[in-house]
C-alpha positions as CSV (number, residue, x, y, z in Angstrom):
1,X,-11.1,-7.7,-26.5
2,X,-8.6,-5.0,-27.4
3,X,-9.2,-3.3,-30.7
4,X,-5.5,-2.0,-30.5
5,X,-4.0,-5.2,-31.1
6,X,-3.3,-7.3,-34.5
7,X,-1.1,-10.4,-33.7
8,X,0.1,-8.5,-30.5
9,X,1.3,-5.4,-32.5
10,X,-0.2,-2.1,-32.4
11,X,-2.6,-1.2,-35.3
12,X,-1.2,2.3,-35.4
13,X,2.0,3.1,-33.7
14,X,1.2,6.9,-33.6
15,X,-2.0,6.3,-31.6
16,X,-1.4,7.1,-27.9
17,X,-2.2,3.9,-26.0
18,X,-3.3,4.7,-22.4
19,X,-2.2,2.9,-19.4
20,X,-4.0,-0.5,-19.5
21,X,-4.1,-0.6,-15.8
22,X,-6.3,2.6,-15.3
23,X,-9.8,2.0,-13.7
24,X,-12.5,3.9,-12.1
25,X,-11.9,3.9,-8.3
26,X,-15.2,3.3,-6.4
27,X,-16.1,2.6,-2.8
28,X,-16.0,-1.0,-2.2
29,X,-19.0,-3.0,-0.9
30,X,-17.7,-6.3,0.0
31,X,-19.0,-9.5,1.2
32,X,-17.0,-10.9,4.6
33,X,-17.7,-14.4,6.0
34,X,-16.0,-15.3,9.2
35,X,-14.3,-18.5,8.8
36,X,-12.0,-18.7,11.8
37,X,-11.3,-17.1,15.2
38,X,-8.3,-17.4,17.4
39,X,-7.4,-15.5,20.6
40,X,-5.0,-13.3,18.4
41,X,-6.7,-12.7,15.1
42,X,-10.0,-13.4,12.9
43,X,-9.9,-14.8,9.5
44,X,-12.5,-14.0,6.8
45,X,-13.5,-14.9,3.4
46,X,-13.9,-11.5,1.3
47,X,-15.2,-11.0,-2.1
48,X,-16.5,-8.2,-4.2
49,X,-17.0,-7.4,-8.0
50,X,-13.9,-6.8,-10.1
51,X,-13.7,-3.4,-12.2
52,X,-12.2,-5.5,-15.2
53,X,-13.8,-8.5,-16.7
54,X,-11.1,-10.9,-18.5
55,X,-12.6,-11.8,-21.8
56,X,-15.9,-10.3,-20.8
57,X,-16.3,-13.0,-18.3
58,X,-17.6,-11.6,-15.1
59,X,-15.6,-12.6,-12.0
60,X,-15.6,-11.4,-8.4
61,X,-12.2,-10.6,-6.6
62,X,-11.5,-13.2,-3.7
63,X,-9.3,-13.1,-0.8
64,X,-8.8,-14.2,2.6
65,X,-8.4,-11.3,5.3
66,X,-6.6,-11.9,8.5
67,X,-7.5,-9.4,11.1
68,X,-5.5,-8.9,14.3
69,X,-7.3,-8.6,17.3
70,X,-6.8,-5.4,19.7
71,X,-5.0,-3.4,16.9
72,X,-6.9,-0.4,16.0
73,X,-4.4,1.0,13.3
74,X,-2.7,-2.3,11.8
75,X,-0.6,-2.1,9.0
76,X,-1.7,-4.3,5.9
77,X,0.3,-6.7,3.9
78,X,-1.2,-7.8,0.7
79,X,0.1,-11.2,-0.2
80,X,0.0,-12.5,-3.7
81,X,0.5,-16.1,-4.8
82,X,2.8,-17.5,-7.6
83,X,1.4,-19.8,-10.6
84,X,-0.7,-22.9,-9.7
85,X,-3.1,-23.6,-7.0
86,X,-0.2,-24.8,-4.7
87,X,1.4,-21.3,-5.0
88,X,-0.8,-20.1,-2.3
89,X,0.7,-22.5,0.4
90,X,3.4,-19.9,1.2
91,X,1.0,-17.2,1.2
92,X,-0.8,-18.7,4.2
93,X,2.5,-19.2,5.9
94,X,3.5,-15.7,5.7
95,X,-0.3,-14.7,6.7
96,X,-0.1,-16.5,9.8
97,X,3.4,-15.2,10.6
98,X,2.5,-11.6,9.9
99,X,-0.8,-11.7,11.7
100,X,0.7,-12.8,14.9
101,X,3.0,-9.8,14.8
102,X,0.1,-7.3,14.6
103,X,-0.2,-7.1,10.8
104,X,-3.5,-7.2,9.0
105,X,-3.1,-9.6,6.0
106,X,-5.1,-9.9,2.7
107,X,-4.3,-13.1,0.9
108,X,-5.4,-12.2,-2.9
109,X,-6.3,-14.8,-5.4
110,X,-5.2,-13.7,-9.0
111,X,-7.3,-14.5,-12.0
112,X,-4.7,-17.1,-12.9
113,X,-5.7,-19.2,-10.0
114,X,-8.0,-22.2,-10.8
115,X,-10.6,-21.3,-8.6
116,X,-11.1,-17.7,-10.4
117,X,-9.7,-18.5,-14.2
118,X,-12.0,-17.5,-16.8
119,X,-13.3,-20.4,-19.1
120,X,-11.7,-18.8,-22.1
121,X,-8.3,-19.0,-20.3
122,X,-8.9,-22.3,-18.9
123,X,-9.6,-23.8,-22.4
124,X,-6.0,-22.7,-23.4
125,X,-4.4,-24.6,-20.6
126,X,-1.7,-25.9,-19.8
127,X,-0.2,-23.2,-22.0
128,X,-1.7,-19.7,-22.0
129,X,-1.4,-17.5,-24.9
130,X,0.0,-14.1,-25.3
131,X,-3.5,-12.4,-25.1
132,X,-4.2,-14.6,-21.9
133,X,-1.2,-13.2,-20.2
134,X,-2.0,-9.6,-21.2
135,X,-5.8,-10.2,-19.9
136,X,-4.7,-11.8,-16.8
137,X,-2.0,-9.0,-16.0
138,X,-4.6,-6.4,-16.7
139,X,-6.9,-7.8,-14.3
140,X,-4.7,-8.8,-11.7
141,X,-2.9,-5.2,-11.2
142,X,-6.4,-3.3,-11.4
143,X,-7.7,-5.8,-8.8
144,X,-4.7,-5.3,-6.4
145,X,-5.6,-1.4,-6.8
146,X,-9.2,-2.5,-5.9
147,X,-8.0,-4.2,-2.7
148,X,-6.4,-0.9,-1.8
149,X,-9.8,0.9,-2.4
150,X,-11.2,-1.8,-0.1
151,X,-8.5,-1.3,2.5
152,X,-9.0,2.4,2.5
153,X,-12.4,1.8,3.8
154,X,-11.4,-0.2,6.8
155,X,-11.0,1.9,9.9
156,X,-8.8,-0.6,11.6
157,X,-6.1,-0.2,9.0
158,X,-3.4,2.3,9.0
159,X,-3.5,3.5,5.3
160,X,0.2,4.9,5.4
161,X,1.4,1.3,6.3
162,X,0.6,-0.9,3.4
163,X,2.9,-3.3,1.8
164,X,2.5,-5.8,-1.1
165,X,4.4,-9.4,-0.7
166,X,4.2,-11.0,-4.2
167,X,5.7,-14.3,-4.9
168,X,6.9,-15.5,-8.4
169,X,4.0,-14.4,-10.8
170,X,2.5,-12.7,-8.1
171,X,6.1,-10.7,-7.6
172,X,5.7,-9.5,-11.2
173,X,2.2,-8.3,-10.5
174,X,3.3,-6.9,-7.1
175,X,6.2,-4.9,-9.0
176,X,3.7,-3.1,-11.6
177,X,0.9,-2.5,-9.0
178,X,3.3,-0.9,-6.6
179,X,4.9,1.1,-9.2
180,X,1.6,2.5,-10.3
181,X,-0.1,2.9,-7.0
182,X,1.8,5.1,-4.5
183,X,-0.6,3.9,-1.8
184,X,1.5,0.8,-1.5
185,X,4.3,2.1,0.7
186,X,6.7,-0.8,0.7
187,X,7.1,-3.9,-1.6
188,X,8.7,-7.4,-1.0
189,X,9.4,-9.2,-4.4
190,X,10.1,-13.0,-3.6
191,X,11.8,-15.1,-6.4
192,X,10.8,-12.5,-9.1
193,X,12.5,-10.1,-11.4
194,X,12.0,-8.4,-14.8
195,X,13.0,-8.5,-18.5
196,X,10.7,-11.0,-19.9
197,X,12.9,-11.8,-23.0
198,X,15.5,-13.2,-20.5
199,X,12.9,-15.0,-18.6
200,X,11.4,-16.7,-21.6
201,X,14.6,-17.9,-23.4
202,X,16.5,-18.7,-20.4
203,X,14.0,-20.3,-18.2
204,X,13.7,-24.0,-17.6
205,X,9.9,-23.7,-17.2
206,X,8.4,-25.3,-20.3
207,X,5.0,-23.5,-19.5
208,X,6.7,-20.2,-20.0
209,X,8.5,-21.0,-23.2
210,X,5.5,-23.0,-24.8
211,X,3.1,-20.1,-24.3
212,X,5.2,-17.3,-25.4
213,X,3.8,-17.4,-29.1
214,X,7.0,-16.5,-31.2
215,X,10.4,-17.8,-31.9
216,X,13.4,-16.6,-30.3
217,X,14.5,-14.8,-33.4
218,X,10.9,-13.0,-33.6
219,X,11.2,-12.2,-29.8
220,X,14.5,-10.6,-30.3
221,X,13.3,-8.5,-33.2
222,X,10.3,-7.4,-31.5
223,X,12.4,-6.3,-28.2
224,X,14.7,-4.4,-30.4
225,X,12.5,-1.3,-29.8
226,X,12.2,-2.1,-26.1
227,X,15.1,0.1,-24.8
228,X,13.8,3.0,-26.6
229,X,10.2,2.4,-25.1
230,X,11.7,2.0,-21.6
231,X,13.7,5.3,-22.0
232,X,10.2,7.1,-23.2
233,X,8.7,5.6,-20.0
234,X,11.4,7.1,-17.8
235,X,11.2,10.4,-19.5
236,X,7.6,10.9,-20.2
237,X,5.6,8.6,-18.2
238,X,3.8,5.4,-18.9
239,X,0.6,7.1,-20.0
240,X,2.6,9.0,-22.8
241,X,4.8,6.4,-24.1
242,X,3.5,4.3,-26.9
243,X,4.5,0.4,-27.0
244,X,5.2,-1.5,-30.2
245,X,3.9,-4.6,-28.5
246,X,1.7,-5.3,-25.7
247,X,4.3,-7.6,-23.9
248,X,6.2,-4.4,-23.2
249,X,3.5,-3.7,-20.7
250,X,3.4,-6.7,-18.9
251,X,7.2,-6.7,-18.4
252,X,7.7,-5.4,-14.8
253,X,11.2,-3.9,-16.0
254,X,9.0,-1.4,-18.0
255,X,7.8,0.1,-14.6
256,X,11.2,0.1,-12.7
257,X,11.7,3.8,-12.9
258,X,8.6,4.1,-10.7
259,X,10.1,2.0,-7.8
260,X,13.5,4.0,-7.6
261,X,13.9,5.4,-4.1
262,X,11.0,3.6,-2.7
263,X,11.4,0.9,0.1
264,X,11.5,-2.3,-1.7
265,X,13.4,-5.8,-0.6
266,X,14.0,-8.6,-3.1
267,X,14.4,-12.2,-2.0
268,X,15.8,-14.7,-4.6
269,X,17.1,-18.3,-4.7
270,X,20.8,-18.6,-5.9
271,X,20.0,-21.6,-8.2
272,X,16.4,-20.6,-9.5
273,X,16.0,-22.0,-13.0
274,X,12.6,-20.5,-13.5
275,X,13.5,-17.1,-13.0
276,X,16.9,-16.6,-14.0
277,X,19.2,-14.7,-12.1
278,X,20.0,-12.4,-15.1
279,X,16.5,-11.4,-15.2
280,X,16.5,-10.5,-11.3
281,X,19.8,-8.5,-11.7
282,X,18.2,-6.5,-14.7
283,X,15.2,-5.6,-12.4
284,X,17.3,-4.9,-9.4
285,X,19.7,-2.5,-11.4
286,X,16.8,-0.7,-13.0
287,X,15.2,0.1,-9.8
288,X,18.7,1.4,-8.5
289,X,19.8,-1.5,-6.5
290,X,17.1,-1.9,-3.4
291,X,17.9,-4.4,-0.8
292,X,18.3,-7.9,-2.2
293,X,19.1,-11.4,-0.4
294,X,20.0,-14.6,-2.2
295,X,19.2,-17.6,-0.3
296,X,20.6,-21.2,-1.2
297,X,17.8,-22.6,-3.3
298,X,15.7,-23.1,-6.4
299,X,12.5,-21.8,-7.3
300,X,11.0,-24.5,-5.1
301,X,13.6,-25.4,-2.4
302,X,13.8,-21.8,-1.5
303,X,10.9,-22.4,0.7
304,X,13.0,-24.7,2.9
305,X,14.4,-21.3,4.4
306,X,11.3,-20.2,5.5
307,X,12.3,-18.8,9.0
308,X,14.9,-16.9,7.3
309,X,12.6,-15.6,4.6
310,X,9.9,-14.6,7.3
311,X,12.8,-12.9,9.3
312,X,14.0,-10.8,6.5
313,X,10.4,-9.7,5.8
314,X,9.5,-8.9,9.2
315,X,12.7,-6.9,9.8
316,X,12.3,-4.8,6.6
317,X,8.8,-3.9,7.2
318,X,9.6,-3.2,10.8
319,X,12.6,-0.9,9.8
320,X,10.1,0.7,7.2
321,X,6.8,1.0,9.2
322,X,8.1,0.5,12.7
323,X,6.9,-2.1,15.0
324,X,3.1,-3.3,14.7
325,X,1.2,-3.1,17.9
326,X,-0.2,-6.4,19.1
């Protein structure tokens, strides 16, 4: 648990609060189990210890690794799912599309996935509390960085061509992870955005609102100091700015300055009621307006446009990295 917090507030606002996503990088010794072979790629189940234990409950990082055959320096796409167990379905669609084009793909399972969720968080379902979200984000972003550690030990991967593809909740995690780790060279953020205050009070998702833990008036008061904090982050860096609330540290908008000028593609639904358009625009503007595409669909029906989604992603990564060798 975090001795810095009392009901979400810092006990001592003058205390320098370090970046919660720091960790000690180590060489990864992973278990790989071959699950599927085709003429073009191999699929492995991968697991290795996490550097962070949510609520002190030990958990292994889990993922699926798609390795293309006959590509000794393959670019890597780390694909991160959205909320709920069905959130990994588009990840597997993307994995098969990308690996056929010569990309290696790591489908990463967040601690928010039922197969990995700690018992303490599970007991709070269906509505996680603010501490659950902070713990989950902290673990998730550290673990994405550990996947990068693992990738750097794989001789078949091109370390200069690593991208993250995050969907919804996985998009928020991806935005923060890329902002903090320059080993991620490109990011595709799918039906995501930033500014948690807008998302909380303008979303149509009951789970987001009921798990928030304060009233709209309280939230607005707490967030009154957020613009000043964002300015401090932009000026001094995340390690030197002291947040008033820990929700400041799980809002992707906080980290937008670190993404300016870097290869980013945003893909969003025109009629998304889960992640309001206003929140997506806020993040897009804070990142200095990277490439963005709006598809006709909601948070769910967005995926009916999968061929176009896949095409936009492969064109973006092709332009950023060059063609993957097959």
